[in-house]
C-alpha positions, 0 to 999 in steps of 0.5 A: 497493532495493525497500523504498526504492522502495515507501517512496518511492511510498507517501509520494507517495500519500494513505494512503487511496489506498495500498490501491489501489497494493497491489491494482494490484500484485497485479492486474499481478503473477505469483504462485506458490502459495508467493508467495501464501501469503507475501502472505497471511501478511503481510497476516494479520499486518498490524494493522487500523485502524478508519479511514485518514485522508487525509494529502494536506495534510501531504504535498502541502499540497492534498487530492486526495481 
């Protein structure tokens, strides 16, 4: 259920704004040391991209950026 909700939420947000969602979740969440280690492992394993492009037009047919 969490994967479905996350996927639906991120699909409704421009790719350029998705980092803000993750930061807000971190700011509002409470985490144990193990939770933080797990988050850091996932973040470290994530492949970086040079640039995140706006995808508003393909999702919403209007750009809000």
